[in-house]
N, C-alpha and C positions, 0 to 999 in steps of 0.2 A: 757854392764851390769851395767851401772850406772843408777841413778834415779834422773835427774834433774827435777826441777819444773817449768821451764819457760813455758809460754803460747804463742801460735802462732796465732795471729788474721789473718795471711795470709792464714789460712785455708779457710776462707770465700771467698777470692779472687780466690783461687785455685778451689773451687767448681764452682764459677761463670764462669771461663774461660775454665775449663776442662769437667765438668760433664754435664752441661746444653746442649751443642751442640748435644751430643750423645742421650740424653733423647729426646730432641726436635725432632731430625730426626726420631727416632723410633715412637714417638707418632704421628707425622704427617703422617708417612707411613702407620700407622695402623688406621688412622681416630681417633686419640685421645685415643685409647685403648692400654694398655700395657700388655704384656704377662708375664708369670712367668720368661721366658727366658730374657725378657727386665729387669725385676727387678733384676735377678741374676747379669746381666751385670752391672746395675747401682750400685749395692751393691759392687761389685768387684772394680769398678773404685773408688767409694767413699772410700772404705777401703784403697786403695793405696794412696789416698790424705791424709787421716788421719794419716796413719803410717808415711808418709813423713814429716808431720807437727807437729805431737804430740809426746810426750815422753812416749813410750810404756815400761811397766814393762817387764823385761826379766827374772825375777826370777820365775822359773817354780813351786817352791813351792807355790807362790801367785797365778800365772795364772791357774795352775792346780786345785786349790781350787775353784776359781771362775768358771772354766769350769764345774767342778762337780756339782756346785750348778745349773748352767744353764742347764746341762744335765738333772738334776732331775726335774726341772720345765718343760722341754720340754716333759717329760713322761706324764705330766698331760695335754698336749696340743695336743696330737696326734688325727688326722693326721695333722702334720705341713708340710706346702708346701715347706719349705726350709730346707737345712742342716744348722743348727744354728752354728755360729761361734763367740767365744767371745774373748775379749781382755781387758787388764786392762791399764788404762792411769794414769801415775804418775802426779797427780794433786790434790791439797787439797780441791778443791771445792766439795760440796756435789751434785754429779751429776751422771747421767747415760743416755744412749740414744741408741736407736736401729734404724737401717736403712733398707730400702727394700733389700731383698735378704737374711735376717736372720742374719745380723751382729749386735752384741751388744757389747757396750763399758761401762765398769764400772770404775768410777774414785776411786782412793785410798781414797779420802775424804769421799765418801759414805761408803766404807768398814769400815773406821775408826769410823764413827758416829754411826753405828748400835750396838745394844747390843745382838742380837740374829740372828741366820741364817735365821729364818723365815722372819725377817725384810728385810734383803738383798734379799732373794728370792722373796719377795712381790714386790719390785721395778722391779726385773728382769721379773716377770710374767706380770706386767703391761706394760713394754716395749715391750715384745715380743707379747703382745696382739695388740699393735699398728701395728705391722709387720704382724700378721696373719690376721688382719682385713683390712689390705691394706689402712690404713688412709692416708699416704703420697701419695701413688699412686692414690688413688681416688681423691685427691685434684688436682693432675696434670690432670687426665682424664677429670675432670669437666670443665676445661678451654677449651672453644671452639677453641681458637687460642692460642697454647702454644708458648710462645716466650722465647727467650734466658734468658732475665732478670726475667720474672715471675717465670720460672722453677727453676732457680738458687735461687731466693728469698725465695720460699717455702721450698726448701731443706736446704739452708744455715741458714734460720730463726730458724730452729729447733735446730741449733748449736750456736746460738748467746750466750747462756749461756756458751757453751764450750769455746768460744773464749774469752769471756770477763767477765763472772760471773755476768752479769746484771749491770755492771758499765760503765765507760766511753769507754772502748774498745768495749763492746757490742753495744753501741750507735754508734761508729764508724763503726762497722761491718754493722749495719743497714743502715747507710748512704751509705756504699759502694755498698750494693745490691739494694737500693731503690732510693738513692738521685738523681742520674744523670738523670734518665728518669721517675721515678715514676710510672712504669708500674704496678708493684705488689703493693698491699695494705698491711698495717700493719696487718690487720686481718688474712692474709695468712701466717703470721710468727708464728702462735701459733696453737696448736691443738685446735679444738672447744670444747665447753662444751659437745657436743654429742659424740665426739670422746673419750673424757676423761671418760665419763660415761660408754661407751661400753668397753674401755680398762680396767676400774676398774672391770666391770662385768665379762669379760672374764678372766682377770688376776686372780681375786679372785677364779673363778672355777678351773683354772689350778693349783693354789697354794694349794687348798684343795686336788684335785686329786693327787697331787704329795706327799701328806702326810705331808704338813707343817701346822703349826698353822695359821688360816686365819687372826687372829688379827695382824700378822706381817705387813700386808700392811697398814692399817690405822696407826699403831704405827710408821712406817717410816715417814709417811707424818706428824705426830705430831712432830716427832724429827726435821724435816725440818722447820716447822713453829715456833718451840721454837728457833731455830737458827736465823730465820728471825726477830723474835721479840726481841731477846736479844743479837744478835751478829752483829755488824755493820762492822766487819772485811771482809777481802777478802774471808773468808770461808762461807759467806752467801750462802745458797743453790741456786745456779743458776737454779737447777731443777725447782724451782717454777715459774721462769720467762717464761718457754715454757710449763707449764702444769697448766692451769688456774683452779680457783674455788676449791682449795685445801680443804678449810674449809667445804664447802658443801659436797664435795666428802667423807670426813671423816665421816660425819653424815650418808650418804647413805651407806657406807661400814659397819658402826657399826650397822645400822638397819638390814642389810642383815645378818650379823654374829650372831646377837642376836636370829635369827630364826633357826640357824643351831644346829645340835645335840651337846650336852654338851661335848661329847667325842672329837670333833674337836678342842675345845677350851682347852682341857686338854693335848693336844700334847706338848711334850717336845723336845727341840732341843739339840743336842749334840754340843755345841759351842767351843769344844776344839781346833779344826782347825782354826775356825775363830779368836779365841783369840790369837793363835800363829801367824797367818798372821797379826793381828793388832799390835803385838809386833814389827814385822819387819817394818811395814809401819811407826809406830811411831818413832822407833829408827833411821831409815835410811832416812826417808823422811820428817819428821817434823823438824821445827827448832831446833837445837841441845839443846839450852838452855830451850826451852819449854818441850822437851822430858825429859830432865834430871829433871826438876821440877816435872814432873809426878812421876817419881821413887822416888824422894826425899820426896814427900808428902805421898808416900805409906809405910806403916809400913813393915819393913823388915820381921816380923813374917808372913806376908801375901805373901811374894815372893815365886814364883815358879821358877824352873830352868830357864824358858824363861825370867823371869823378870831380873835375873842376866845377861842373854844374852843381852836383850835390853839395860840395863844400861851399859854393856860393850861396845856395838856398839856405844852408845851416847858419853861415855867418850873418846873412841878412836877418834871420830870426833872432840872433844874438845881438842885433843892433851894431855889428861891426861893418858898417856899410862900406868903407874904403877897402877893406880886405875882401869883402864880397864882390865888389866891382872888379877888383883885380882878378879874382877867380873866374868871373864871367868873361872878362876880356881875353883871358887865357884860353878859355873854352871856345870862344868865337874865332880866335886866331888859328886854332887847330881844326875846327869844324864849322866854318861859316855857312855851309849849306845843309847842315844836319837840322831838320824841321824841329826836333825836340830841344836841341841846344839853342837854337834861334828863339823858340817860344819862351823858354825859361829865362833867357837874357832879357827878352821883351818884357816879361812880367816883373823881373827885378827892376829894370829901369822905369816901369810904370810906378812901382811902389817907392822908388827913390826920387820921384818927381821929375824925371827927365823925359817929358812927354814926347818930343820930337824923336829922340832915339828909340823910345819905347814903341811908337807908332810905326816906324820903319821896320823894326824887327817883327812886330806882331803881324803887320801886313804881309811881310814875306813868309812867316810861319803859316798863316792862314791860306795863302796861295799854294804852298807846297803841301799842306794837308788841310783840305777844305772841310773835313769833318772833325777838326781838333776843337772841342768845345772850350777848352781853356784859352786858347789863342783868340778865338772869336769873342769870348766873354770880356776879356781885358781890352781888345781892340774896340768893341762896342762902347765900353765905358769911356775910353779916350775920345771917341767920336762924339759921344754925348757931351763930354766936357767942352769940346770944341764947337758945340751946338750944330753938329752935323746929324740932325735927328733922323733923317730918312735912312742914312747909312747905318746909323747906331741901331735903329729899330730893326732893320733887315737882318743884321748880324746877331742881335740878341734873340730875335725870333728863331733863327737857326739853331742858336744855343738851346732854346726852349724845346725845339724838336728833338734834339740830341739827348737833352737831360730834362724830361718833362715834369719831373717832381722836385726840383731844387728850388727852395724858397727864395734864395738870393737872385737866381735868375729871374724869377717872377717879379721880385722887388724892383730890380733895376729896369726891367722891361716896363713895368708900370710906370716908374718915374719918367722913363724916356718918352713913353707914349703921352703921358700927361703934360710934359714940357712941350711936346710937338703940337699940342692942341687936341689930341684924341682923348678926351676925358673919359669916355665910356671904356675904352680899352685900358686906359690907365687904371681906372678904379677896379676893373675886372681882374687884372693881373695882380694888383696889390691885395685883392681878396684872396687870390690863390696863394700869394706869399703867406698870408695869414693861415691859410688851410695847411700848407706843408711845413710851416714852423709851428703848428699846433696852437696858434693864437686865434682860437675860433671867434672870440669877440670881435677882433679887428677884422676878421674875415667877413662876418655878418654886417659889420658897419660898412665896409667897402662894397659889399654885395648890394646893399640897399641903395647906395649912390649909384652903382651901375644900373640897378633896376630903374631908378628914377630917370636916368639918362637914355634907356634903350628905346629906340624908335622903330627899327626895322624888325621883321619876324626873326631874322637871324640873330639879332642882338638879344631878343627876348629868350630864344632858344638857348643861347650861350649862358644866360643868367640862370635858366632852369637847370642846366647841367651843373653849374657852379653850386646851386643850392643842393643838389643831390650829393655832390661831393662833400660839402660841409656836413650834411646829415650823416653820411657814411663815417666821416672822421669823428663826429660827435659821439657815435656808437662806440668807437674805439676807446674814448676817454671815459666811458661810464664805469 
């Protein structure tokens, strides 16, 4: 349930070693053609690699918001050949990408950079158009001889910006997939101008059909270009490195939009949820001093309750606990029945060691939003500390259902179950904690303990499922 910002260039190596053999075998088997089933399998494998190597956001308030925007965009794309699945990556780069099979990933840096939901939806619509139009798959199919290196190069090239943001790490990634044999060409590492034009066209259509303001798409590209021109930091939009011809595409999009009915351009977004998500991202994931400067520069007369929450989170990160508490008290005085305000105040008081105050707030937040993983996570930890193991296990299991691959959730659930006397369940979940934190030695150690404790057929089946999961993760590490 934490939000680190490290980036893992090893993603490229993992793609090279794991994904390409399966794609190659299937493509050769079908004479270079890939079916929707092949694409789904490719997407699933790729998703496992990404989740193992990248820092996935586990706060359901953030991920549910993004999923809602994605789902709305998909309504404008029917029929869509895939069930679209979204995830949020904790990374300050302005980026997003989609892969075959309908998997789409949005970076926190992109969410933070937009000013309207239509802008965020525009990028999502564009990315999903690459998937629905099968641009990546078509490139694979056009190769008469699909080799291990060229296939991995095409797919990994779309993620060069993910791994390195267009800097030295990206160059290293390119050398990794191309340097040793030079089978793939640099041109295969980028969408073509034709691909981009089609994705812009199809994406704009779906954006309009979904009820968004079409100006959101070119506006986001303009935001990216502005960052490219004026920002030489690590936050430069890596999105631009894998999506060529942005300036010409802005002109094309604006020309199309100018011919649309005026009513489309008058559509207004409700940006309330977006702004609340942005507060969480800024406060929790931006450098603390940078985040505090944002709230210091804002007139307090303009503060909303969530601004006090964001300020409080930031001050707590800076160990200015008294000031942080004052900010949370102010937020509660203004919005004592706002589930997100209550949740964040509860988390603060948990970290500040004020268990009774934290428990009351987290219990209230969990009642108001029964699917808030963060509220339930900290509530379960408080209950475990009070030795209320049945309640703690029930709530942590609910968190595990909401965020199934978070290693910290499995870690705490394993400890809760072990302390309650369920040693089989405790060892099983501690093994999963090892899997999802990529500490596979620990995972095997706890798996063996769970195997020794398994008595029922159901328990034995669960150990076998765990073993299969460990084997799959081990392949990613090779």
